[in-house]
C-alpha positions in Angstrom: 11.0 -39.7 -2.6 9.3 -41.4 0.4 8.1 -44.7 -1.0 8.1 -46.9 -4.1 5.7 -49.8 -4.4 5.8 -50.7 -8.1 7.5 -53.0 -10.6 7.5 -50.4 -13.2 10.2 -47.7 -13.4 9.1 -44.4 -11.9 10.3 -40.8 -12.4 9.3 -37.2 -11.8 9.2 -34.5 -14.5 9.4 -30.8 -13.6 8.5 -28.1 -16.1 8.1 -24.3 -16.0 10.4 -23.7 -13.0 12.9 -20.8 -12.9 15.4 -23.4 -11.7 15.2 -27.1 -11.2 13.2 -28.1 -14.3 14.1 -31.6 -15.5 13.6 -35.3 -15.0 14.4 -37.1 -11.8 14.6 -40.8 -11.1 11.9 -42.1 -8.8 14.3 -43.7 -6.3 13.6 -43.6 -2.5 15.7 -41.0 -0.8 16.3 -38.9 -3.9 16.0 -35.2 -3.2 16.2 -32.1 -5.4 15.2 -28.4 -5.2 12.8 -26.5 -7.5 12.3 -22.7 -7.5 9.7 -20.5 -9.3 6.4 -18.8 -8.8 4.6 -21.4 -10.9 5.8 -24.7 -12.2 4.3 -28.2 -13.0 5.0 -31.7 -11.7 4.1 -34.9 -13.3 4.8 -38.5 -12.0 5.5 -40.9 -14.9 5.9 -44.7 -15.3 7.6 -47.0 -17.8 7.0 -50.8 -18.0 10.3 -51.2 -20.0 8.4 -53.4 -22.4 7.5 -50.8 -25.1 5.2 -48.5 -23.1 7.7 -45.7 -23.1 7.2 -43.0 -20.4 3.5 -42.4 -19.6 1.8 -40.1 -17.1 0.6 -41.7 -13.9 -2.7 -40.8 -12.2 -1.9 -38.5 -9.2 -3.3 -37.8 -5.8 -2.4 -34.7 -3.9 -2.8 -34.1 -0.1 -1.5 -31.3 2.1 0.0 -31.5 5.6 2.7 -29.9 7.7 5.8 -30.9 9.5 6.0 -27.9 11.7 3.8 -24.8 12.5 5.1 -22.9 9.5 6.3 -25.6 7.1 3.7 -27.0 4.8 4.1 -30.1 2.7 2.3 -31.7 -0.2 2.2 -35.5 -0.7 2.0 -36.7 -4.3 0.9 -40.3 -4.9 1.2 -42.1 -8.3 -1.1 -44.8 -9.7 0.8 -46.2 -12.7 -0.2 -48.3 -15.7 -2.7 -47.5 -18.4 -6.0 -46.2 -17.2 -8.0 -49.4 -17.6 -5.3 -51.4 -15.7 -4.8 -49.1 -12.7 -5.5 -50.5 -9.2 -6.3 -47.1 -7.5 -3.7 -47.4 -4.7 -1.8 -44.2 -5.5 1.3 -45.6 -3.7 3.4 -46.8 -6.7 5.5 -43.7 -6.0 5.0 -41.3 -3.0 6.7 -38.0 -3.1 6.9 -35.3 -0.4 7.2 -31.7 -1.6 8.3 -29.4 1.2 7.5 -25.7 0.8 10.8 -24.0 1.7 9.6 -20.5 0.8 8.2 -17.7 3.1 4.5 -17.5 4.0 4.3 -13.9 2.8 5.6 -11.5 0.2 6.5 -7.8 0.5 4.9 -6.0 -2.3 6.7 -2.6 -2.2 9.8 -1.1 -0.6 9.5 -0.5 3.1 8.9 3.2 3.8 9.5 5.8 6.6 6.5 7.2 8.6 6.8 10.2 10.8 5.7 9.2 14.4 4.2 12.5 15.2 1.9 12.9 12.1 1.8 9.2 10.9 2.5 10.6 7.4 4.8 8.8 5.0 8.1 10.6 4.4 8.8 11.6 0.8 9.2 8.4 -1.2 9.5 6.6 2.1 13.2 7.6 2.6 14.6 7.4 6.1 16.7 10.5 7.1 19.1 10.2 9.9 18.1 13.7 11.1 14.7 12.4 12.0 15.9 9.6 14.4 13.1 7.4 15.6 10.6 6.6 12.9 8.0 4.0 12.0 8.7 1.7 9.1 5.7 0.6 7.0 5.9 -2.8 5.4 3.2 -3.9 2.9 2.8 -7.6 3.0 0.7 -10.2 1.1 -0.4 -13.6 2.4 1.3 -16.2 0.2 0.5 -19.1 2.5 -1.8 -22.0 1.6 -4.4 -20.9 4.2 -6.1 -17.7 5.3 -4.5 -16.1 8.4 -6.9 -15.9 11.3 -6.9 -16.1 15.1 -6.2 -19.8 15.0 -3.2 -19.6 12.7 -1.7 -16.8 14.9 0.6 -15.5 12.1 3.1 -12.8 13.0 5.7 -10.8 11.0 9.0 -9.7 12.4 12.6 -8.9 11.5 15.2 -11.7 11.5 17.5 -11.6 14.6 20.7 -11.6 12.5 19.3 -8.8 10.4 18.7 -6.8 13.6 22.3 -7.4 14.6 23.6 -6.3 11.2 21.4 -3.2 11.3 22.7 -2.4 14.7 26.3 -2.5 13.5 25.3 0.1 10.9 23.8 2.5 13.5 20.2 1.4 13.0 18.4 0.2 16.1 15.2 -1.9 15.8 13.0 -0.9 18.8 10.8 -3.8 20.0 9.3 -2.0 22.9 5.9 -0.5 22.1 3.5 1.3 24.4 -0.2 0.5 24.4 -0.8 4.1 23.2 1.3 3.5 20.1 -0.2 0.1 19.4 -3.7 1.6 19.5 -2.7 4.5 17.2 -1.2 2.2 14.7 -4.0 -0.3 15.2 -1.7 -3.3 15.6 -0.6 -5.6 18.4 3.0 -6.5 19.2 4.2 -9.8 20.7 7.9 -10.3 21.4 9.0 -8.0 18.7 6.6 -9.5 16.1 3.5 -7.8 14.6 0.4 -10.0 15.1 -1.6 -10.2 11.9 -5.0 -11.6 13.1 -6.9 -11.9 9.8 -5.7 -11.9 6.2 -7.1 -14.0 3.4 -4.8 -15.7 0.9 -3.6 -13.2 -1.7 -4.8 -10.2 0.3 -2.5 -7.4 1.5 -2.1 -5.3 4.6 0.5 -3.0 6.1 2.5 -3.7 9.3 4.7 -1.2 11.1 8.1 -1.5 12.9 10.0 1.1 14.8 13.6 1.9 14.0 16.0 4.6 15.1 18.3 5.8 12.3 19.9 8.7 14.2 23.4 7.1 14.1 23.1 5.7 10.6 25.2 6.7 7.7 23.9 7.2 4.2 23.2 3.7 2.9 20.8 1.2 1.3 20.7 -1.6 3.9 18.8 -4.8 3.3 16.4 -5.9 6.0 15.3 -9.6 6.3 11.7 -10.0 7.4 10.3 -13.3 8.6 7.0 -14.9 9.5 6.3 -16.7 12.8 3.3 -18.3 14.4 2.1 -18.1 18.0 2.6 -21.9 18.2 6.3 -21.0 17.5 8.3 -22.7 14.8 12.1 -23.0 15.4 12.7 -23.1 11.6 11.1 -19.6 11.1 14.5 -18.0 10.5 15.8 -20.3 7.8 17.3 -18.2 4.9 14.8 -19.5 2.4 12.0 -18.2 4.6 13.3 -14.7 4.8 12.0 -11.9 2.6 14.7 -9.2 2.1 14.0 -5.7 1.1 16.2 -2.5 0.8 15.5 0.8 2.6 17.0 4.1 1.7 18.8 6.2 4.3 20.0 9.7 3.8 21.8 12.1 6.2 20.7 15.8 6.0 22.1 18.9 7.7 21.8 22.6 7.3 24.8 25.0 7.0 23.7 28.3 8.5 26.8 30.1 7.2 26.3 29.2 3.5 22.5 28.8 3.9 22.8 25.5 2.2 20.7 22.3 2.8 23.0 19.3 2.5 21.9 15.7 1.9 24.3 12.8 1.7 23.5 9.6 0.0 25.7 6.7 -1.1 25.9 8.1 -4.6 27.2 11.5 -3.4 26.1 14.8 -1.8 23.5 17.4 -2.9 23.9 21.0 -1.8 20.8 23.2 -2.1 20.3 26.8 -1.3 16.7 28.2 -1.2 16.0 31.5 -2.8 12.4 32.5 -2.7 9.7 30.4 -1.0 5.9 30.7 -1.0 4.6 30.3 2.5 1.1 30.2 4.0 2.1 33.1 6.3 -0.9 32.9 8.5 -0.7 29.1 9.1 3.1 29.4 9.8 2.5 32.2 12.3 -0.2 30.1 13.9 2.2 27.2 14.2 4.8 29.4 15.9 2.2 30.8 18.3 1.0 27.4 19.2 4.5 26.1 19.9 5.1 29.1 22.2 1.9 28.4 24.1 2.5 24.7 24.4 6.1 24.1 25.5 7.6 20.7 25.9 6.6 18.8 29.1 9.6 16.5 29.0 12.6 15.3 27.1 12.0 13.1 24.0 12.1 9.4 24.8 15.4 8.1 25.9 16.5 5.1 28.1 16.5 5.9 31.8 19.8 6.0 33.6 20.0 5.7 37.4 21.8 8.3 39.6 23.7 7.7 42.8 21.7 6.5 45.7 21.4 9.0 48.5 22.7 11.9 46.3 21.0 14.5 44.3 20.3 12.1 41.4 22.1 14.4 39.0 25.2 13.2 37.2 26.8 16.5 36.3 29.5 15.0 34.1 26.9 13.1 32.1 24.7 16.1 31.8 27.7 18.2 30.7 28.6 15.6 28.0 25.0 15.5 26.8 24.8 19.3 26.7 28.1 19.5 24.8 26.9 17.0 22.2 23.7 18.9 21.7 25.5 22.3 21.3 28.0 20.7 18.9 25.1 19.3 16.8 23.5 22.7 16.8 26.6 24.4 15.7 27.0 21.7 13.0 23.7 22.8 11.6 21.9 19.6 12.7 18.2 19.6 13.8 18.1 19.8 17.6 15.1 19.9 19.9 15.5 23.1 22.0 13.6 21.4 24.8 16.5 18.9 25.2 18.8 21.8 26.0 16.3 23.5 28.3 15.7 20.2 30.1 19.4 19.6 30.7 20.0 23.1 32.0 16.9 22.8 34.3 18.0 19.4 35.6 21.5 20.5 36.3 20.7 23.9 37.9 17.6 22.6 39.7 19.7 20.0 41.5 16.7 18.2 43.1 17.0 15.1 45.2 15.6 12.2 43.2 16.8 8.7 43.8 16.4 7.6 40.1 18.0 10.6 38.4 17.3 10.6 34.6 14.9 8.6 32.5 11.7 10.7 32.6 8.5 9.3 31.1 6.4 6.2 31.7 7.8 3.5 29.5 4.7 1.3 30.0 2.0 3.5 28.6 3.6 6.4 26.7 2.2 9.1 29.0 4.3 12.3 29.4 6.2 12.9 32.6 4.1 15.3 34.6 6.4 16.0 37.5 9.2 18.6 37.8 12.5 17.8 36.2 14.3 17.5 39.5 12.0 14.8 40.8 12.7 11.1 40.8 12.2 9.6 37.3 10.5 6.4 36.3 13.1 5.3 33.8 12.2 3.4 30.7 11.0 4.7 27.4 8.1 7.1 27.4 6.6 6.8 24.0 3.4 7.4 22.1 2.4 8.4 18.6 1.7 12.1 18.5 1.5 12.3 22.3 5.2 12.4 23.2 5.2 16.2 24.0 8.2 16.8 21.7 8.6 20.3 20.3 6.8 19.9 17.0 5.5 22.7 14.8 2.1 22.2 13.2 2.5 21.6 9.5 1.7 24.4 7.1 1.8 24.9 3.4 5.0 26.2 1.8 6.5 25.8 -1.7 10.1 26.7 -2.8 9.8 28.6 -6.0 13.5 29.5 -6.6 16.6 27.6 -5.5 20.1 26.6 -6.5 21.7 23.2 -6.1 25.0 21.5 -6.9 25.9 17.8 -6.8 29.2 16.2 -5.8 28.8 12.6 -7.0 30.5 9.6 -5.5 32.3 8.4 -7.5 32.6 11.2 -10.0 30.0 10.8 -12.7 29.7 12.4 -16.1 26.8 11.1 -18.2 24.7 12.2 -21.1 22.4 14.3 -18.9 25.0 15.7 -16.5 26.1 14.6 -13.0 22.6 14.1 -11.5 21.6 10.5 -12.1 18.0 10.9 -13.0 17.7 7.2 -13.8 17.9 6.4 -10.1 14.6 7.1 -8.2 16.8 7.7 -5.1 17.9 11.0 -6.7 14.5 12.0 -8.2 13.1 12.6 -4.7 16.2 13.9 -3.0 15.5 17.6 -3.5 11.9 17.1 -2.2 13.3 15.2 0.8 15.8 18.0 1.6 13.2 20.6 1.4 10.6 18.9 3.6 12.9 17.8 6.3 15.2 20.8 6.6 13.8 23.9 5.0 10.9 24.4 7.4 13.3 24.7 10.3 15.3 27.4 8.4 12.2 29.2 7.3 10.8 29.3 10.8 14.2 30.5 12.1 14.2 33.3 9.6 10.6 34.2 10.4 11.6 34.5 14.1 14.4 36.9 13.3 13.3 38.7 10.1 9.5 38.9 10.6 7.6 39.0 7.3 10.5 38.7 4.9 9.2 39.5 1.4 11.4 36.8 0.0 9.0 34.3 1.4 5.9 35.8 -0.2 5.4 35.8 -3.9 1.8 36.8 -3.9 -1.5 36.8 -2.1 -4.7 34.9 -2.5 -7.2 37.3 -3.9 -10.1 35.1 -4.9 -11.4 31.5 -4.3 -14.3 29.8 -5.9 -17.4 28.8 -3.9 -17.4 25.2 -5.0 -21.1 24.7 -4.2 -22.2 27.8 -6.0 -19.6 28.4 -8.8 -19.4 24.7 -9.9 -15.6 24.9 -10.1 -12.7 24.2 -7.7 -10.2 27.0 -8.3 -8.4 30.0 -6.7 -6.6 33.1 -7.9 -3.4 34.6 -6.6 -2.0 38.1 -7.3 1.8 37.9 -7.7 4.0 40.7 -6.2 6.6 40.7 -8.9 9.3 38.9 -7.0 9.4 36.2 -9.7 8.7 36.1 -13.4 5.5 34.9 -15.0 5.7 32.4 -17.8 2.8 30.3 -18.9 4.9 27.7 -20.7 5.3 24.2 -19.4 8.7 24.3 -17.7 9.4 20.8 -16.5 9.1 18.8 -19.7 12.1 16.4 -19.9 12.8 13.8 -22.6 14.1 11.3 -20.0 10.8 11.3 -18.1 9.0 8.0 -18.0 6.0 9.6 -19.7 7.7 10.9 -22.8 6.5 11.5 -26.3 4.6 14.5 -27.6 4.5 17.3 -26.4 7.9 16.5 -24.7 10.5 16.8 -27.5 13.8 17.4 -25.8 15.6 17.5 -22.5 14.6 20.5 -20.4 12.5 21.8 -23.3 9.7 24.3 -22.8 6.4 23.4 -24.3 5.1 26.8 -25.4 1.4 27.5 -25.3 -0.2 29.5 -28.0 -0.8 32.9 -26.4 -1.7 34.8 -29.5 -4.9 36.8 -29.3 -7.7 34.6 -30.7 -10.5 36.9 -29.6 -11.5 34.4 -26.9 -9.1 35.1 -23.9 -6.6 32.7 -25.5 -8.6 29.6 -24.6 -11.0 27.2 -26.4 -13.7 24.7 -25.5 -12.8 21.1 -25.3 -14.7 18.6 -27.5 -15.0 14.8 -27.0 -12.0 13.1 -28.7 -9.5 16.0 -28.1 -6.0 14.8 -27.2 -4.8 17.0 -24.3 -1.8 17.2 -22.1 -0.9 18.7 -18.7 2.1 19.1 -16.5 1.4 17.8 -12.9 3.7 18.0 -9.9 3.0 14.3 -9.2 2.6 12.4 -12.6 4.6 14.9 -14.7 3.8 15.7 -18.3 1.2 13.3 -19.5 -1.4 13.0 -22.3 -5.0 11.9 -22.3 -8.2 12.0 -24.3 -11.4 14.0 -23.5 -14.2 11.5 -23.1 -16.9 13.8 -21.9 -17.7 17.5 -21.6 -20.8 17.1 -19.6 -19.6 14.8 -16.8 -21.1 14.9 -13.3 -18.3 14.4 -10.8 -18.7 13.8 -7.1 -15.7 15.2 -5.2 -14.9 13.5 -1.9 -13.9 15.9 0.8 -11.4 15.3 3.7 -14.2 15.8 6.2 -16.2 12.9 4.7 -18.6 15.0 2.8 -18.8 15.5 -1.0 -19.6 18.1 -3.6 -21.3 17.4 -6.9 -19.8 19.2 -10.0 -21.8 19.2 -13.1 -20.9 19.6 -16.8 -17.2 19.0 -16.2 -14.5 17.6 -18.4 -13.7 13.9 -18.0 -10.3 12.8 -19.3 -9.0 9.2 -19.7 -5.6 7.8 -20.6 -4.9 7.2 -24.3 -5.0 3.6 -25.6 -2.0 1.4 -25.1 0.9 1.7 -25.7 0.5 5.4 -25.2 -1.5 5.2 -21.9 -0.1 7.3 -19.1 -1.5 8.4 -15.7 -3.7 11.4 -16.3 -4.2 12.7 -12.7 -2.8 11.7 -9.3 -2.7 13.4 -5.9 -0.6 16.5 -6.2 -1.6 17.3 -9.8 -4.5 19.6 -8.9 -4.3 23.0 -10.4 -2.5 21.9 -13.6 -3.9 23.2 -16.9 -5.1 20.8 -19.6 -3.9 22.0 -23.0 -5.2 20.8 -26.3 -2.2 19.1 -28.1 -3.1 20.2 -31.6 -3.7 23.9 -30.9 -1.7 24.4 -27.6 -4.7 26.3 -26.1 -5.9 25.7 -22.5 -9.2 23.8 -22.3 -9.5 22.7 -18.6 -8.2 23.0 -15.0 -7.4 19.7 -13.4 -9.0 19.2 -9.9 -9.7 15.4 -9.3 -8.7 11.9 -10.2 -9.7 8.3 -9.5 -10.2 7.2 -5.8 -7.4 4.6 -6.2 -4.9 7.3 -7.2 -3.9 5.1 -10.2 -4.2 7.9 -12.7 -6.9 6.2 -14.7 -9.2 9.3 -14.9 -9.2 13.0 -14.5 -11.8 15.5 -13.7 -11.3 19.1 -14.9 -13.2 22.4 -14.8 -13.9 23.8 -18.2 -11.3 26.6 -18.6 -14.1 28.9 -19.8 -15.8 28.7 -16.4 -12.5 29.6 -14.7 -11.8 32.5 -17.0 -15.4 33.9 -16.6 -15.4 33.6 -12.8 -12.0 35.3 -12.2 -12.1 37.6 -15.3 -8.7 36.5 -16.5 -7.1 35.7 -19.9 -4.3 33.5 -21.3 -3.5 35.6 -24.4 -0.8 38.3 -24.4 
């Protein structure tokens, strides 16, 4: 309370707050704290002569007491409306906004620096070392952010120190190449956010190295700052804390097991058969052989002895020993690191700076010989760091075994794997993507075209512009069984209900001979279901059998499909996502007859699962001359 200029009693009434609701005396110097997303304030008066407590007229103005800290001034004009004097100074209250200027709308996620692709479910794996961290923020300030406000987002200093103690390094040094690739500008470790309207969202990126981190779920405190600089930016109430997930993955070449450690325990997975795009994999290998590393991956420069060869043999020996130990331990090791250390040691050139290759200022690769004088610093750059990277290619594990050693021991209704925790739901995917490619490529080097990696060959593909469908046909080689039932239906899935009836149940399709290839045509109003790799087993309703769907292509073009099935979610409370990225190729089955009616191939642009586009299954059957009945 700043001022009181009234003969009547004054008070403040707070309602709707998560904490702090109540009535407070209007005495100068009285302070209290209120928390909540939305709450109401009313200034009231009492003449103590029978009026009881009545609402005052109020004025509201906004100001600031520092570059970040906004305040609102509330002024009361007491008495009954016809008797008010319009001064609005009977009680003057200052409300200081103690909260952050922004909100983080989803868990921060890991982004691979080479491809700028998000890691599965955004999990950081220690084997990947240096990664970008994407943070989606929303402007919750009173004003739009623009060039004048100069708003920036960073990580709190004490949070950086705590992360460092856990083996997680926040890297504040960014090259111009990286900033251009990410399309953001850094200033003193903060990301500058030049324009963002109130309530709008954007994503900012930080750089962290988790190579030395242990499996954990650390909290990171993010803060806002302005170019005008506010010394109070780091107050605890202005921090927004979010948890990231860190796993630690290795590969045991003796047992052929992929191993991932998380705080809840350890998963061991052994791949059996894997479907690989053989030609793309061979192309990736050939490209890597033709384009060897130009330099070591980024690492801080270290000076050698003046007037000597610039080579510290003890240090090089220690570095080489650590790499070889990591290799023998089944960890992912860049072979160019080993080659570079051998070359540097055996070349024994005379450079005054010794190690530290790469230009730390602009991210360009080091072009000189390994035994020449280095520039030191950190040579960085997204996708241009000349590390030994394989081009990505399509592969899919089709048979694998896994076991779980929980920590602590856990025995629940559904066994030891805690499916209720999203951390575990993506763990097998994480293991496969991070580690299996390395083992597959190694096996390809040594075993050539191992038939275990090939389950079939592509024999036909639709001409989308001519055939009016988006489909392909593969001929299996017999290395795995064929079962047209839905295999992944689980009663603990979020999208449960019919046709899901029990844990690990199979939803059997009707494969009896109906004289029509085991299929039927969809009609408007049919309730259908599909099992997609992304959204799972979900239901929907056919809303059109003559829809014209415009499919957007990756190259910016589009293809118009006519007379397609359009499927929408069922009405609440049974609404579920019908199609999301990754669900293409799943078969829509009529719930009442268990007969296929469509082949899923598209969804809504926002990837929210609000619509599905499917080829009529009859068109697919006719094009490829196939059938679903036994």
